[in-house]
C-alpha positions in Angstrom: 40.1 -48.7 -18.3 42.7 -50.9 -16.8 41.3 -54.2 -15.2 41.2 -53.6 -11.4 42.4 -57.1 -10.7 45.7 -56.1 -12.6 46.1 -52.7 -10.9 48.4 -51.8 -8.3 45.4 -51.4 -6.0 44.9 -54.9 -5.8 48.1 -55.3 -4.0 47.3 -55.0 -0.3 50.8 -53.8 0.5 50.5 -51.0 -2.0 47.2 -50.0 -0.6 48.5 -50.1 2.9 51.3 -47.7 2.2 48.7 -45.4 0.6 46.5 -45.5 3.9 49.4 -45.0 6.1 50.5 -41.8 4.2 47.4 -40.4 2.8 47.4 -37.2 4.9 50.9 -36.5 3.3 50.0 -37.6 -0.3 46.8 -35.8 -0.7 47.0 -32.1 -0.4 44.7 -30.4 2.1 43.1 -33.8 2.9 41.5 -32.7 6.1 40.2 -29.5 4.5 38.8 -31.7 1.8 36.8 -33.7 4.4 35.8 -30.5 6.0 34.3 -29.1 2.9 32.4 -32.6 2.2 30.8 -32.4 5.6 29.8 -28.7 5.1 28.3 -29.7 1.8 26.3 -32.4 3.4 25.0 -30.2 6.3 24.0 -27.3 3.9 22.5 -29.3 1.0 21.4 -32.6 2.3 20.9 -33.0 6.0 17.4 -32.6 7.4 15.1 -34.7 9.6 14.6 -37.4 7.0 16.9 -40.5 6.8 19.4 -40.4 4.0 20.9 -43.0 1.6 24.5 -42.5 0.5 26.6 -44.4 -2.0 30.4 -44.4 -1.5 32.2 -45.2 -4.8 35.6 -46.5 -4.5 35.2 -46.5 -0.7 38.7 -47.7 0.2 38.9 -48.1 4.2 35.5 -46.4 4.6 37.0 -43.0 5.8 34.6 -40.8 3.7 31.5 -42.6 5.0 32.9 -42.3 8.4 33.3 -38.6 8.0 29.7 -38.3 6.8 28.5 -40.4 9.8 30.2 -37.9 12.1 27.6 -35.4 10.8 24.6 -37.7 10.5 24.7 -41.0 12.3 21.5 -42.0 10.9 23.0 -42.5 7.4 22.3 -45.7 5.4 25.5 -46.2 3.3 26.3 -48.6 0.4 30.1 -48.8 0.0 31.5 -50.1 -3.2 35.2 -51.1 -3.8 36.9 -53.6 -6.0 39.2 -54.7 -3.2 38.3 -57.2 -0.6 41.0 -56.0 1.7 39.7 -52.5 1.4 36.1 -53.5 2.1 37.3 -55.5 5.1 39.0 -52.4 6.4 35.9 -50.4 6.0 34.0 -53.0 7.8 36.3 -52.7 10.8 36.1 -49.0 10.7 32.3 -48.9 10.7 31.6 -51.9 12.6 29.5 -49.8 15.2 27.0 -48.8 12.4 24.3 -51.2 11.4 23.0 -49.6 8.1 26.0 -50.5 6.0 25.9 -52.4 2.7 29.2 -53.6 1.2 29.5 -54.3 -2.4 32.9 -55.8 -3.9 32.9 -54.4 -7.4 35.2 -52.4 -9.7 33.9 -49.5 -11.7 34.2 -51.8 -14.7 31.8 -54.2 -13.0 29.3 -51.5 -12.3 29.4 -50.3 -15.9 28.6 -53.9 -17.1 25.9 -54.8 -14.7 23.3 -53.2 -12.6 24.7 -53.9 -9.3 22.9 -51.3 -7.1 19.1 -51.8 -7.0 18.2 -48.4 -5.0 18.5 -44.8 -5.3 20.5 -42.3 -3.1 20.4 -38.8 -1.8 24.1 -38.5 -2.2 26.7 -40.3 -4.2 30.3 -39.4 -3.2 33.8 -40.6 -4.4 37.3 -39.8 -3.3 40.5 -40.2 -5.3 39.0 -43.1 -7.5 37.3 -41.8 -10.7 40.5 -40.5 -12.0 41.4 -44.1 -12.8 38.7 -44.0 -15.6 39.4 -42.4 -19.1 37.2 -39.6 -20.4 34.8 -41.8 -22.2 34.6 -44.1 -19.2 34.0 -41.1 -16.9 30.9 -40.0 -19.2 29.4 -43.4 -18.8 30.2 -43.5 -15.1 28.6 -40.1 -14.4 25.6 -41.1 -16.4 25.2 -44.1 -14.2 25.7 -42.0 -11.1 22.9 -39.7 -12.4 20.4 -42.6 -12.6 21.3 -43.8 -9.1 20.2 -40.5 -7.5 16.8 -39.5 -6.4 15.6 -36.3 -8.1 17.4 -33.6 -6.2 20.1 -35.9 -5.1 23.8 -34.8 -5.1 27.0 -35.9 -6.5 30.3 -35.0 -4.8 33.7 -36.0 -6.3 37.1 -35.4 -4.5 39.7 -36.2 -7.1 42.9 -35.2 -9.1 42.6 -33.4 -12.4 45.0 -32.3 -15.0 45.7 -28.7 -15.7 44.7 -26.9 -19.0 48.3 -25.9 -19.8 51.7 -27.5 -19.3 53.1 -24.5 -17.3 50.2 -24.7 -14.9 50.7 -28.5 -14.5 54.3 -28.0 -13.7 53.4 -25.3 -11.1 50.6 -27.6 -9.7 53.3 -30.4 -9.4 55.5 -28.1 -7.4 52.7 -27.0 -5.1 52.1 -30.8 -4.4 55.8 -31.4 -3.7 56.0 -28.4 -1.4 52.9 -29.7 0.4 54.5 -33.0 1.0 57.8 -31.4 2.1 56.2 -29.0 4.5 53.9 -31.9 6.0 56.8 -34.0 6.7 58.6 -31.1 8.3 55.7 -30.2 10.5 55.4 -33.8 11.7 59.1 -34.1 12.4 59.4 -37.1 10.2 62.7 -35.9 8.6 63.8 -39.4 7.7 61.0 -40.0 5.1 61.1 -38.7 1.7 58.2 -38.6 -0.8 60.5 -37.1 -3.8 59.3 -39.9 -6.1 55.5 -39.8 -5.4 54.9 -37.2 -8.3 56.8 -39.4 -10.8 54.9 -42.5 -9.6 51.7 -40.7 -9.9 52.4 -39.6 -13.5 54.0 -42.9 -14.7 51.3 -45.1 -13.2 49.0 -46.5 -16.1 46.1 -46.7 -13.7 46.0 -43.0 -13.3 44.0 -41.2 -16.1 43.0 -37.8 -14.9 41.1 -35.4 -17.0 40.7 -31.6 -16.9 38.3 -30.2 -14.5 36.6 -28.1 -17.4 36.0 -31.3 -19.4 34.4 -33.1 -16.3 32.2 -30.1 -15.4 31.0 -30.0 -19.1 30.2 -33.8 -19.0 28.2 -33.4 -15.7 26.1 -30.7 -17.3 25.6 -32.6 -20.5 24.6 -35.7 -18.3 21.8 -33.6 -16.7 23.2 -32.4 -13.5 22.6 -28.6 -12.4 24.3 -26.6 -9.9 27.4 -27.9 -11.4 30.6 -26.3 -10.1 34.2 -26.7 -8.5 33.7 -26.4 -4.8 37.4 -26.2 -4.0 40.6 -26.6 -5.7 44.4 -26.7 -4.7 46.5 -27.4 -7.8 45.4 -30.7 -9.0 43.2 -31.5 -6.0 39.6 -30.6 -6.5 36.1 -31.1 -5.2 33.4 -30.8 -7.7 29.9 -32.1 -8.4 26.2 -31.1 -8.9 22.7 -31.9 -8.3 20.3 -34.2 -10.3 
């Protein structure tokens, strides 16, 4: 695992560029949010107050989407970037039950930084920065942070099981970005280098969906499945 403090996510300008273009970069981003909200309504929402942990929270968009379903949520937002946490605080300043922890996934694996259990652990576009062994450790940590019956939901990128599928998934991704720009009328922008940047950036260490589902089962999660997939972009998880 690369040190967060030496990664590009420490660079506020890089992080800002990502935030500004996330709906273009991330295939079906709004659909991913829709699936997450549906998951929460179906499996978690009831008349009892819920605790949620948002891992690699960025600017707080995931927690904000969940609060649109259940405004009574108490959320703990964790991110290694002070800038991201400040943006999350700005986004969520109308909600009182928010706790913010500045910590990387490395920090979380080294020390017990979260002293409570949760009904839902959620992460978006963050865990792929860990290698497979670190993912095993992190999924185990998430399992211990959940109440019995609690859920884990991960929105993230994965690698294809074969090279020809990987090539097609990259093409799907490029076609999505091209179509998105055309639909918005932003014909001056180009994202032809995004895929190469993604593949060459040492911070990105995606693993296959099958490997990660197997790890979740080995860790003790049940009802483990992929809930949505579009090329490399996936939603998967399970229940403790």
